[in-house]
PyMOL CGO cylinders between C-alpha atoms (Angstrom):
from pymol import cmd
from pymol.cgo import CYLINDER

trace = [
    CYLINDER, 16.61, -2.53, -8.12, 13.00, -2.69, -9.23, 0.3, 1, 1, 1, 1, 1, 1,
    CYLINDER, 13.00, -2.69, -9.23, 10.40, -1.42, -6.78, 0.3, 1, 1, 1, 1, 1, 1,
    CYLINDER, 10.40, -1.42, -6.78, 7.56, -3.71, -5.77, 0.3, 1, 1, 1, 1, 1, 1,
    CYLINDER, 7.56, -3.71, -5.77, 5.13, -0.89, -5.03, 0.3, 1, 1, 1, 1, 1, 1,
    CYLINDER, 5.13, -0.89, -5.03, 4.57, 2.38, -6.93, 0.3, 1, 1, 1, 1, 1, 1,
    CYLINDER, 4.57, 2.38, -6.93, 2.13, 5.27, -6.56, 0.3, 1, 1, 1, 1, 1, 1,
    CYLINDER, 2.13, 5.27, -6.56, 0.36, 7.47, -9.10, 0.3, 1, 1, 1, 1, 1, 1,
    CYLINDER, 0.36, 7.47, -9.10, 0.61, 11.26, -9.08, 0.3, 1, 1, 1, 1, 1, 1,
    CYLINDER, 0.61, 11.26, -9.08, -3.08, 11.52, -8.16, 0.3, 1, 1, 1, 1, 1, 1,
    CYLINDER, -3.08, 11.52, -8.16, -2.56, 9.25, -5.14, 0.3, 1, 1, 1, 1, 1, 1,
    CYLINDER, -2.56, 9.25, -5.14, 0.53, 11.25, -4.09, 0.3, 1, 1, 1, 1, 1, 1,
    CYLINDER, 0.53, 11.25, -4.09, -1.62, 14.39, -3.98, 0.3, 1, 1, 1, 1, 1, 1,
    CYLINDER, -1.62, 14.39, -3.98, -4.05, 12.71, -1.58, 0.3, 1, 1, 1, 1, 1, 1,
    CYLINDER, -4.05, 12.71, -1.58, -1.14, 11.45, 0.56, 0.3, 1, 1, 1, 1, 1, 1,
    CYLINDER, -1.14, 11.45, 0.56, 0.26, 14.98, 0.76, 0.3, 1, 1, 1, 1, 1, 1,
    CYLINDER, 0.26, 14.98, 0.76, -3.15, 16.31, 1.79, 0.3, 1, 1, 1, 1, 1, 1,
    CYLINDER, -3.15, 16.31, 1.79, -3.42, 13.63, 4.49, 0.3, 1, 1, 1, 1, 1, 1,
    CYLINDER, -3.42, 13.63, 4.49, 0.12, 14.29, 5.72, 0.3, 1, 1, 1, 1, 1, 1,
    CYLINDER, 0.12, 14.29, 5.72, -0.79, 17.95, 6.13, 0.3, 1, 1, 1, 1, 1, 1,
    CYLINDER, -0.79, 17.95, 6.13, -3.58, 16.94, 8.50, 0.3, 1, 1, 1, 1, 1, 1,
    CYLINDER, -3.58, 16.94, 8.50, -2.19, 13.82, 10.23, 0.3, 1, 1, 1, 1, 1, 1,
    CYLINDER, -2.19, 13.82, 10.23, 1.61, 13.94, 9.92, 0.3, 1, 1, 1, 1, 1, 1,
    CYLINDER, 1.61, 13.94, 9.92, 3.61, 10.80, 9.09, 0.3, 1, 1, 1, 1, 1, 1,
    CYLINDER, 3.61, 10.80, 9.09, 1.61, 8.02, 7.45, 0.3, 1, 1, 1, 1, 1, 1,
    CYLINDER, 1.61, 8.02, 7.45, 1.91, 4.33, 6.62, 0.3, 1, 1, 1, 1, 1, 1,
    CYLINDER, 1.91, 4.33, 6.62, 0.10, 1.89, 4.34, 0.3, 1, 1, 1, 1, 1, 1,
    CYLINDER, 0.10, 1.89, 4.34, -1.02, -1.68, 4.88, 0.3, 1, 1, 1, 1, 1, 1,
    CYLINDER, -1.02, -1.68, 4.88, -2.48, -3.80, 2.09, 0.3, 1, 1, 1, 1, 1, 1,
    CYLINDER, -2.48, -3.80, 2.09, -5.56, -5.28, 3.69, 0.3, 1, 1, 1, 1, 1, 1,
    CYLINDER, -5.56, -5.28, 3.69, -6.56, -8.82, 3.00, 0.3, 1, 1, 1, 1, 1, 1,
    CYLINDER, -6.56, -8.82, 3.00, -10.08, -7.70, 3.91, 0.3, 1, 1, 1, 1, 1, 1,
    CYLINDER, -10.08, -7.70, 3.91, -13.30, -9.52, 3.50, 0.3, 1, 1, 1, 1, 1, 1,
    CYLINDER, -13.30, -9.52, 3.50, -15.92, -6.77, 3.21, 0.3, 1, 1, 1, 1, 1, 1,
    CYLINDER, -15.92, -6.77, 3.21, -14.38, -4.57, 0.54, 0.3, 1, 1, 1, 1, 1, 1,
    CYLINDER, -14.38, -4.57, 0.54, -11.81, -6.96, -0.81, 0.3, 1, 1, 1, 1, 1, 1,
    CYLINDER, -11.81, -6.96, -0.81, -8.12, -6.40, -0.58, 0.3, 1, 1, 1, 1, 1, 1,
    CYLINDER, -8.12, -6.40, -0.58, -7.28, -2.71, -0.62, 0.3, 1, 1, 1, 1, 1, 1,
    CYLINDER, -7.28, -2.71, -0.62, -4.43, -0.43, 0.40, 0.3, 1, 1, 1, 1, 1, 1,
    CYLINDER, -4.43, -0.43, 0.40, -5.25, 1.28, 3.67, 0.3, 1, 1, 1, 1, 1, 1,
    CYLINDER, -5.25, 1.28, 3.67, -3.60, 4.47, 4.92, 0.3, 1, 1, 1, 1, 1, 1,
    CYLINDER, -3.60, 4.47, 4.92, -3.07, 5.12, 8.63, 0.3, 1, 1, 1, 1, 1, 1,
    CYLINDER, -3.07, 5.12, 8.63, -1.25, 7.57, 10.82, 0.3, 1, 1, 1, 1, 1, 1,
    CYLINDER, -1.25, 7.57, 10.82, 2.20, 6.10, 11.38, 0.3, 1, 1, 1, 1, 1, 1,
    CYLINDER, 2.20, 6.10, 11.38, 1.95, 3.75, 14.35, 0.3, 1, 1, 1, 1, 1, 1,
    CYLINDER, 1.95, 3.75, 14.35, -1.87, 3.55, 14.40, 0.3, 1, 1, 1, 1, 1, 1,
    CYLINDER, -1.87, 3.55, 14.40, -1.78, 0.15, 12.71, 0.3, 1, 1, 1, 1, 1, 1,
    CYLINDER, -1.78, 0.15, 12.71, 0.34, -2.25, 14.72, 0.3, 1, 1, 1, 1, 1, 1,
    CYLINDER, 0.34, -2.25, 14.72, 2.86, -4.05, 12.52, 0.3, 1, 1, 1, 1, 1, 1,
    CYLINDER, 2.86, -4.05, 12.52, 3.59, -7.52, 13.78, 0.3, 1, 1, 1, 1, 1, 1,
    CYLINDER, 3.59, -7.52, 13.78, 5.73, -10.53, 13.05, 0.3, 1, 1, 1, 1, 1, 1,
    CYLINDER, 5.73, -10.53, 13.05, 3.24, -11.62, 10.39, 0.3, 1, 1, 1, 1, 1, 1,
    CYLINDER, 3.24, -11.62, 10.39, 3.82, -8.48, 8.29, 0.3, 1, 1, 1, 1, 1, 1,
    CYLINDER, 3.82, -8.48, 8.29, 6.32, -7.67, 5.53, 0.3, 1, 1, 1, 1, 1, 1,
    CYLINDER, 6.32, -7.67, 5.53, 7.65, -4.24, 4.53, 0.3, 1, 1, 1, 1, 1, 1,
    CYLINDER, 7.65, -4.24, 4.53, 7.53, -4.38, 0.74, 0.3, 1, 1, 1, 1, 1, 1,
    CYLINDER, 7.53, -4.38, 0.74, 8.45, -0.79, -0.10, 0.3, 1, 1, 1, 1, 1, 1,
    CYLINDER, 8.45, -0.79, -0.10, 8.00, 2.92, 0.43, 0.3, 1, 1, 1, 1, 1, 1,
    CYLINDER, 8.00, 2.92, 0.43, 5.67, 5.24, -1.48, 0.3, 1, 1, 1, 1, 1, 1,
    CYLINDER, 5.67, 5.24, -1.48, 5.47, 9.01, -1.00, 0.3, 1, 1, 1, 1, 1, 1,
    CYLINDER, 5.47, 9.01, -1.00, 7.72, 8.61, 2.07, 0.3, 1, 1, 1, 1, 1, 1,
    CYLINDER, 7.72, 8.61, 2.07, 5.29, 6.12, 3.63, 0.3, 1, 1, 1, 1, 1, 1,
    CYLINDER, 5.29, 6.12, 3.63, 6.20, 2.52, 4.44, 0.3, 1, 1, 1, 1, 1, 1,
    CYLINDER, 6.20, 2.52, 4.44, 3.99, -0.04, 2.72, 0.3, 1, 1, 1, 1, 1, 1,
    CYLINDER, 3.99, -0.04, 2.72, 3.27, -3.36, 4.47, 0.3, 1, 1, 1, 1, 1, 1,
    CYLINDER, 3.27, -3.36, 4.47, 1.25, -6.50, 3.89, 0.3, 1, 1, 1, 1, 1, 1,
    CYLINDER, 1.25, -6.50, 3.89, 0.88, -9.81, 5.69, 0.3, 1, 1, 1, 1, 1, 1,
    CYLINDER, 0.88, -9.81, 5.69, 3.39, -12.56, 4.92, 0.3, 1, 1, 1, 1, 1, 1,
    CYLINDER, 3.39, -12.56, 4.92, 0.58, -14.85, 3.78, 0.3, 1, 1, 1, 1, 1, 1,
    CYLINDER, 0.58, -14.85, 3.78, -0.71, -12.27, 1.34, 0.3, 1, 1, 1, 1, 1, 1,
    CYLINDER, -0.71, -12.27, 1.34, 2.82, -11.51, 0.15, 0.3, 1, 1, 1, 1, 1, 1,
    CYLINDER, 2.82, -11.51, 0.15, 3.18, -15.17, -0.84, 0.3, 1, 1, 1, 1, 1, 1,
    CYLINDER, 3.18, -15.17, -0.84, 0.46, -14.55, -3.45, 0.3, 1, 1, 1, 1, 1, 1,
    CYLINDER, 0.46, -14.55, -3.45, 1.62, -11.07, -4.52, 0.3, 1, 1, 1, 1, 1, 1,
    CYLINDER, 1.62, -11.07, -4.52, 5.42, -11.47, -4.43, 0.3, 1, 1, 1, 1, 1, 1,
    CYLINDER, 5.42, -11.47, -4.43, 5.72, -11.58, -8.22, 0.3, 1, 1, 1, 1, 1, 1,
    CYLINDER, 5.72, -11.58, -8.22, 3.39, -8.62, -8.81, 0.3, 1, 1, 1, 1, 1, 1,
    CYLINDER, 3.39, -8.62, -8.81, 4.12, -4.94, -9.14, 0.3, 1, 1, 1, 1, 1, 1,
    CYLINDER, 4.12, -4.94, -9.14, 1.55, -2.97, -7.18, 0.3, 1, 1, 1, 1, 1, 1,
    CYLINDER, 1.55, -2.97, -7.18, 0.60, 0.56, -8.19, 0.3, 1, 1, 1, 1, 1, 1,
    CYLINDER, 0.60, 0.56, -8.19, -1.39, 2.53, -5.65, 0.3, 1, 1, 1, 1, 1, 1,
    CYLINDER, -1.39, 2.53, -5.65, -3.97, 4.83, -7.21, 0.3, 1, 1, 1, 1, 1, 1,
    CYLINDER, -3.97, 4.83, -7.21, -7.01, 6.77, -6.01, 0.3, 1, 1, 1, 1, 1, 1,
    CYLINDER, -7.01, 6.77, -6.01, -10.57, 6.88, -7.30, 0.3, 1, 1, 1, 1, 1, 1,
    CYLINDER, -10.57, 6.88, -7.30, -13.70, 8.78, -6.34, 0.3, 1, 1, 1, 1, 1, 1,
    CYLINDER, -13.70, 8.78, -6.34, -16.07, 6.92, -4.10, 0.3, 1, 1, 1, 1, 1, 1,
    CYLINDER, -16.07, 6.92, -4.10, -16.22, 5.79, -0.52, 0.3, 1, 1, 1, 1, 1, 1,
    CYLINDER, -16.22, 5.79, -0.52, -14.57, 2.55, 0.45, 0.3, 1, 1, 1, 1, 1, 1,
    CYLINDER, -14.57, 2.55, 0.45, -15.73, 0.49, 3.40, 0.3, 1, 1, 1, 1, 1, 1,
    CYLINDER, -15.73, 0.49, 3.40, -12.60, 0.81, 5.52, 0.3, 1, 1, 1, 1, 1, 1,
    CYLINDER, -12.60, 0.81, 5.52, -10.90, 2.78, 8.26, 0.3, 1, 1, 1, 1, 1, 1,
    CYLINDER, -10.90, 2.78, 8.26, -8.39, 4.28, 5.83, 0.3, 1, 1, 1, 1, 1, 1,
    CYLINDER, -8.39, 4.28, 5.83, -7.74, 8.01, 6.29, 0.3, 1, 1, 1, 1, 1, 1,
    CYLINDER, -7.74, 8.01, 6.29, -8.77, 9.08, 2.78, 0.3, 1, 1, 1, 1, 1, 1,
    CYLINDER, -8.77, 9.08, 2.78, -12.37, 7.86, 3.10, 0.3, 1, 1, 1, 1, 1, 1,
    CYLINDER, -12.37, 7.86, 3.10, -13.78, 11.17, 4.51, 0.3, 1, 1, 1, 1, 1, 1,
    CYLINDER, -13.78, 11.17, 4.51, -12.38, 12.93, 1.41, 0.3, 1, 1, 1, 1, 1, 1,
    CYLINDER, -12.38, 12.93, 1.41, -14.80, 10.96, -0.80, 0.3, 1, 1, 1, 1, 1, 1,
    CYLINDER, -14.80, 10.96, -0.80, -11.99, 8.96, -2.42, 0.3, 1, 1, 1, 1, 1, 1,
    CYLINDER, -11.99, 8.96, -2.42, -10.36, 5.61, -1.83, 0.3, 1, 1, 1, 1, 1, 1,
    CYLINDER, -10.36, 5.61, -1.83, -7.00, 4.10, -2.57, 0.3, 1, 1, 1, 1, 1, 1,
    CYLINDER, -7.00, 4.10, -2.57, -6.99, 1.13, -4.91, 0.3, 1, 1, 1, 1, 1, 1,
    CYLINDER, -6.99, 1.13, -4.91, -4.26, -1.17, -6.19, 0.3, 1, 1, 1, 1, 1, 1,
    CYLINDER, -4.26, -1.17, -6.19, -3.49, -2.03, -9.80, 0.3, 1, 1, 1, 1, 1, 1,
    CYLINDER, -3.49, -2.03, -9.80, -1.21, -4.99, -10.30, 0.3, 1, 1, 1, 1, 1, 1,
    CYLINDER, -1.21, -4.99, -10.30, 0.80, -6.63, -13.02, 0.3, 1, 1, 1, 1, 1, 1,
    CYLINDER, 0.80, -6.63, -13.02, 3.09, -9.64, -12.99, 0.3, 1, 1, 1, 1, 1, 1,
    CYLINDER, 3.09, -9.64, -12.99, 6.81, -9.00, -13.17, 0.3, 1, 1, 1, 1, 1, 1,
    CYLINDER, 6.81, -9.00, -13.17, 8.67, -10.46, -16.13, 0.3, 1, 1, 1, 1, 1, 1,
    CYLINDER, 8.67, -10.46, -16.13, 11.21, -13.20, -15.55, 0.3, 1, 1, 1, 1, 1, 1,
    CYLINDER, 11.21, -13.20, -15.55, 13.99, -10.66, -16.13, 0.3, 1, 1, 1, 1, 1, 1,
    CYLINDER, 13.99, -10.66, -16.13, 12.53, -8.28, -13.54, 0.3, 1, 1, 1, 1, 1, 1,
    CYLINDER, 12.53, -8.28, -13.54, 12.19, -10.90, -10.80, 0.3, 1, 1, 1, 1, 1, 1,
    CYLINDER, 12.19, -10.90, -10.80, 15.96, -11.16, -10.40, 0.3, 1, 1, 1, 1, 1, 1,
    CYLINDER, 15.96, -11.16, -10.40, 16.19, -7.38, -9.89, 0.3, 1, 1, 1, 1, 1, 1,
    CYLINDER, 16.19, -7.38, -9.89, 13.42, -6.88, -7.29, 0.3, 1, 1, 1, 1, 1, 1,
    CYLINDER, 13.42, -6.88, -7.29, 13.95, -4.86, -4.14, 0.3, 1, 1, 1, 1, 1, 1,
    CYLINDER, 13.95, -4.86, -4.14, 14.33, -6.97, -1.04, 0.3, 1, 1, 1, 1, 1, 1,
    CYLINDER, 14.33, -6.97, -1.04, 11.48, -7.11, 1.44, 0.3, 1, 1, 1, 1, 1, 1,
    CYLINDER, 11.48, -7.11, 1.44, 11.92, -6.78, 5.19, 0.3, 1, 1, 1, 1, 1, 1,
    CYLINDER, 11.92, -6.78, 5.19, 10.28, -9.38, 7.38, 0.3, 1, 1, 1, 1, 1, 1,
    CYLINDER, 10.28, -9.38, 7.38, 9.08, -7.86, 10.64, 0.3, 1, 1, 1, 1, 1, 1,
]
cmd.load_cgo(trace, "trace")
């Protein structure tokens, strides 16, 4: 099966640093207005997952969610979570480190679509 969400080595290093401080983590792809749509990292359980969210994968042992509405737009895209220097305007845990998670995306090929990992509707 082909994963819908991946993570770079640089982003894994930040996740490991955050896990050392906060314990288990989770991600939610915001559909935000102020800083655009960005992956946000929270302590596991600090962001309430509801019936309007979809579990699309797991990166660095962290579940990765997004809203069903947003998934409708992104369902044919591979998302790669990366990290860059600079402060984002969000409540994501990495912000005090002077970095922010970002998402790179690419469309899956027709051949890949048939092999995608299933998502879990909440």
